[in-house]
C-alpha positions, 0 to 999 in steps of 0.5 A: 776245391777238390778233384771231383769237383774239377772234373765236373767243372771240366765236363760241364765246359766240354758239354757247353762247347759241344752241346751233344744231344746225348752222351754215349760212345758216339759223342765221345768218338766225335769229341775225340776227332774234334780235339784232334782237328782243333789241336792235334792232340789225341784223346781216346774214345775210352778216356773220354767215356771214362770222363763222362762216366760211361766207363769206370774211373778210378781217381789215378786212371785220368792222366794229368796230360789228358786233362791238360789237353781238355782244358786247352780245348775248352779254355778251362783254366782249372788244374787237376791234381 
């Protein structure tokens, strides 16, 4: 399984957990707050916007620690990179 497929699976897991009406900056900000409240891990709105394609994401710009935080939040066990 390639990294892009794993990122897409992670996006889908987040969307299934939150079920947003729209994916925009406000959604990413809300998700950042929810993750911090749930597990005391901080992910910036910018990082989440990159994950959802609202800002450019190059292969090396998503920190593996951020991916681990998202896996923890979703309960998703896929490892990236």
